[in-house]
N, C-alpha and C positions, 0 to 999 in steps of 0.2 A: 667311522663312516668314509667308505672310499670315495674317489671322485665321481663316477658313473653315480652313486647313490645319492650324491649332494646335488647332482646335476637334477637327476629326478625329484628330490624334493623341492629344489627351487623353483622346476616347472610344474609343480603341483602334481607329480608322480608320471606325468607323460616322458618320455624317454626324447634325447634331442634327435633332430633329424640327423640319420647317419651320411658320413662323407668317407672315400676313400682313405684310410689309414695311411696308405702311401704316398697320397700328395698332402705335401706338407702345408702347402697353401690352402688347402680345404680343410685340414685339420686347425689350421690357427685361425680361419674364420670361424670354424664350428665353435671354438673356444671364448671367441669374441663375443659371438651371439648369444650364449650361456651368459656370458657376463653383463650384457646389455640388457638383459631380457626383463631387467627392475627397472630400467631407465624411464624417464619420459618419453612419450610420442608424441608429445604435444607442447605449447608453450605452456609455461607455469607463472612467470611474471606476469603483473597486472598493468595495464594502460590508465591512467586518471580519467581518460575520456570515455571507458567504459565502466565507471564507478559511480556510484549514485550520489555519493556526498563526498567531501574532503577526505583524504587520507590522513588519519590521524593514528598514532601508534605511543607508546611512552617517548618521550625526546631527551636525548643527550645534549651535553653542553660542550661548549670549547672552551680550555683554560684561560685564554684572553677575554673571553667575552661569559661570565660566569652567570649574567644575568640574564640570556638570551639563547635561544635554540639554536642547535646547527642548522637545522631545517631553513630557519629564517635567516641566519647569518649565509648559507648558500644562496638562498632567493636574493638576498641584496645585491651578493657578487653578479649574480646571473642578470638583474636589471643593470647595473652599472658596466655591464659588457657590453650592453645596446644603448647606453644613455651617456656613458661618458668617455670621450675623445682619447685618453688615456689608457685606460682599461680595455678600450677595444682595439685602440693601435697597437697597443704592448700584444694581446691575443693573436691578433692578425700577423703579425711579427712570429711567433712564436709557432703557430700552424704552418706558414711558410717556411721556416727554416725544416722543422719536423715533416714536412711531406713532400720533400723535394723527392719521393720516390724508392723504391725497394725491389731488391731481388730476393728468391727463394732460394734456399740450398735440401737438398734432400738427403736422408741418411735411410739405407736399406740396399736391397739389390737393384741391379742397373735396370733391370724389366720394372721392377715396383718403382723405382724412382720417377723414369718415365711416365709409367702408368698415374703417377701420384700428380707429376708436372701437366699432364693433358687434365687430368680431372679437377683441380684446383683453377686452371685456365677456363675454364668453362662455367665452373662453380661462381667465382668472381665476377661473371658478367651480371649475374641476376641477385645476389646477396646485397643485402641494404640498399634496396632501391629508393628509399623516401629521403634517401642524404647523397645520391650520388654514386653508388658501389663503394669499395673499399676505399679509394681516395678520400669520398667523404667521412667515411667511418672513423679514418685516420684524423681527419681535422676535427670529428666531432670528438673524440675520445682526447684529443689534446686540450679540449674545451673541458673538457670533464675533470681533468687532472689540474687545470689552474683555478676552474670557479668552484667544483665540489669536491677535489682533492684524491679522487679514486677513478680507474676504469672500470666500469660496473654493466656487465652484458650478461644476455643470456643466448646461447647458440641453440634455438630449440629444433629439433630433429623432426623429418618428416612422420606421417603416423605411422608408416610400414617400418620405421628406424631405418632406413636405407640410406641416410643422409643428413646432412645440416639443410633446413628448410628457409631458416633466416635468421636474422641477430637482434635481437629488441636488446636497446639500450635503456637499463633500469637505473634511474637519477639515483646517484649514491646518498643522497642526503633521505631518501625513503627507505633504505636498508638498513637494518639493525643487526647487530653483531652478538652472537654469544657462543661461549666454548662449552662441550659436551665435557661433562665431568669426568666420565668414564674413561673416553678416547681422548680427551683432550684437542678434537678435532672443532674447528670454527664453523659454526652454524649460521649461514645468512638467511635472515627474513627480511620481504618486503612488508611495510605496516600496509593495512587495509582497515576498513572499517568494521571494528568489533573483534578482530582476529589479525593473522598475520600470516602470509602465504610464504610456505617455506620454499626456498632457490635451491634446487638439485645440484650438489656439488658436480655432477658429472657433465651437466649441461652449463652452468653457470661459473663464472670467476669475477672475483671481486680483486682488483690490482691495485696498490695505492704505492707511490715510490716514495711517500715520505710518511713516519708516523712518529708519534710522540708517547715516551715512556711504553707502559704495558697498554696503551688503547690500541685497539684493530683498526680503528676507523684512520683513513688517511685525511691529512690537511690541506686544503687546498693552496697552490702556489700563492695566488693573490692574497691570503688571507690576512697579511700584514698589513695591507694599503688601506684598510678599511677607517684608520682613524686618519692619517693625512687626507684621504678620498673627501672626508666628511669636513674637513678643515677647509681643502679646495674648494667644497660648495660654499661655505660661507665667506671666503675671500672673495669668489666669484659673484655673489649678491653683493658686498661691498664694493666692489670693482664696477658692477651694473649701475649702481650709486652714483658713483664719480662719473661714470659715463655720460649717465642723464643730466648730470650737472653741468658737465663740459659742453654739452650741447648751448648751455646757455653762455657760454663762453667763462663766465665767472661767478663768484658767488657775491652777493650785492646785499649791502646791509642799507638803508634809507632810513633817514627821520625827517619829519615835518611837522611844523607848528599847530596846535590844535587851532581849528577854525573858531571863529568867534560866533555867538548866537547869530547875529547880523547876516554872518557870510551865509549861513545855513537858513536864513530866513525865519528863525524862532524870535521870538521877544526876548527871553532872558536865557540863563543857564539853567532857570527852575522849570523851563517849558516842559512837560512831559514828554516830548518828543524831539526834544533837544540829542539826549545819550544815543538813541537809535539813528539819528542823522551824521552824529559826529562816527560811529561805526559804519556806516554806510560809505560814507565820505572816505575813509582810509583804504576801505576794502577796493573802492574804485579805484584811488590811486594807487595801490598795488597793483591791481591788474594792467593800470597805464604804464606802471614801471618793468612789469614782468612781457608783456606784450612788446614793449620798445626794447626789453635788453637782445632779442633774437638779432637785432639788426644793430647792435651797439649804441642806440639812442636812449636816452633817460630823459624822460620829461615828466617834470614835476611842478607843483607851484613855489611862487616868491618863499624862500627860505627852507626849501626841501635840501638835506645833505643827502648825498648818495655818498658810499663808501665802496670801492669795489677791491675785491681779494682774490688775486689769480689760485685756479687751483693748483698749479703746480707748489705753489707755497704751503697749500693744507693738504696736499697728499704726496709729499716727495719720499717717505719712508714706504710708501705701499708697493712699488716694485720689487724692493729686496725681500719683504716680508713673502710676497708671492714667489717669485723664486727660489725662496728657501723652502719653502713646502712643497715645490714643485720637484724639487730634489728628492725629497723623501718620498714621494708619489712614484717617482721613477725607480729608486731604489727598492721599494716594496713589491714591485711590479716586474721585478728582475730585467727592467730594461736598462739603455744607457740613452743619456740626453741628446749624442748625435742621432740616435733612431727616430727621437721624437720630433727633430729638427732644430735641437741647441746647437750650433756649431760654433759658437764664439770663443769656445777654448779646446777645440778638438784638435789634435795632429796626428798624422800618421802613426809617430811611437807611441803615444797613447790608444790610438784603436789598435794597434797591433798586441797590445797587452789586456785590454778589455773586451775585446771581441771575440777571442777564443772562450772566456768565461761564459758568454752567451751561446755559444756553440756546444761547450760543454754540458749546460744546462739542456739543450735541446736533445742533445744525444740521450743525455737519463732519461729524459720523457720517451724518445724513441724506444728507451729498452723496454719501458712499462706495456707501451705500446703493443711491441712486438709479442710481447708475452702474451697478451689478449689475442692477438691475431693467431698466433702460434695455437694456442688453446683451441680455436675454432675449427681451425683448419686440420688439425690432426685428429679432431672429434669427427669431422665428415670423413677423413680417409679412413678411420676406424670403422666407421657406419659402413662406407662401402667395401670394407674388406681389403684395402690395399695394405699390405705390410711394409709402408714406408712413413717416415715422418717430417714434415717440413719445418723448416729455420729461416725466419725472415731476418733479412739483413738490409737494414735502410741506408738508402745513399747520405753520406756526410753531408751536412750544409755546405754549399758553397762558399770558398774565401776569397775573399779580394786579394789576399796576400798569396796567392797559390804561386806565386813563382820564387817567392822565398821561402815556403814551406818544401816545394820539391828539392832547391838547393839543400835545405836541413836532413830532408830526406836522403838526399844522395850522400852526405857526408857521414849518416848514419851507416848507410851500404858500405862504404869505403871503411869505417870503423871496424865494421862486423868482418871484413876481408881482412884486416890486419889482424884482428883477434883469432881468429881462424888459423891464421899461421903460427901465434903464438901457442895457442890451447889444443889446438886439432879439433877432434869431432867431440870432445867435452864441451865445445863453448854452443854445440848445435842446439839444447834446449833453451839458451840463452838466448839466441838469435830470434827462434821460433816465438819465443813468447812475445818479443819485441814486434814482429811481425803477424803477429797472429796465423801460424801456418800450424797445421797438423800434420801427419803422416798421411791420412786418408785423403788430404788434398790432392796427392799428386795422383790418385786413383780416379779422381773427379775431372779431372784435365782432360779437354778432349786431345785426340790425336794429330791435328794439326798443329798445337800447341807445342812450339819448340824454337823457343827464343834464342837467339846467338848469344853467346856470352863475351864474345870478340878474343877470346883468347882461344888459341891451338890446343890440340890435345897433347900431353907431355909424352916425349920421345919416349919410345918404349927401349927397355935395356936388353942388350943383345945376351945372349947364354942364357937366359932364365925361360925358355921355351913359351915365349910371347910372340 
């Protein structure tokens, strides 16, 4: 079967619309329309608000929590992001580092690249309105990577398939992944009551920065913090009890003599009301001592022995236990003590070693988010018939040690100059890899870009015809 027959079979026997064969752009667009003929022209994923009941499908488990389900574990992490100060603070820092801004590079002809730039600029103004546009989508997806383990989005097209109408965030814990036995391609399904919604690979992307073994599911970046956070909850409950006791200044142990029957108005110890009278007497005495302890005054009858035990003697080891667990929480959340306000042992030398680690983690997250954005942008350009591709370049997180880093970059450039003199043109690929430069970058440079090297041109040799 030739191409024409294949296209006619695909479209139900109807020939595709004709376009001038001499026009390359129209021919490419015609082929694209043919490829997209079977793609969705509406949203496929489901919103829980539209469902009659809870989403339920077969559940998978995590190796670290074999008695629990992935859905519930992710739900716990989502709740902690709103209730726990360490989780919320670490997530906010991560979103701030990853959301410093981005630029777009384009591949394709100059005219197509300019058209793609204008198209995406207008498109980005209305995409994801519920979250504040693309910036809000970036922050949302950073949170999804930290709490659910994957960036999961459906970029659903317009009814006419002329562009991407919007983006739907599909919670990663609702997605089930299986592999096609014949093609070995991964099939993504969203759990739904009684069945599963098949997510189309042309409009849906599941991107996970970290997986384990042969499992295709992404691991939440904050997953390892659950045990330390649970212990933190227990320690906080114990600390609250100590705080309540400290409000009374001290622990008080009081002993008092048992009153005689005559003191209580009873005839003898065999009087039926004597035991109740003794109990009421000690209850009233305890209330008197407790009410007076707030002012530091303890009142009791003659013979009462009051022993005061300071709180600092009974809870002297609690701060060390809490501090040790707090370090485990910060380590599992991939944050640093000084970012959480712990400045006791922080020095500039230590920060210069540890802060780049946080920045590197942010860059790794940005790469996954960039892949998701590129998927949606390039799908929109393809549906618009623009023969160009967009590439997202995130702005690196701002460093407080920019001056030191600039000096290091300057020394690297001087090293490259020296090595060029030694190895000549053979060193060019090494230098290009170091600075992430490709040959096509020179063609994309604007005409006004002509930085001065500070060096004069080499003198021309006489007699060589130049």
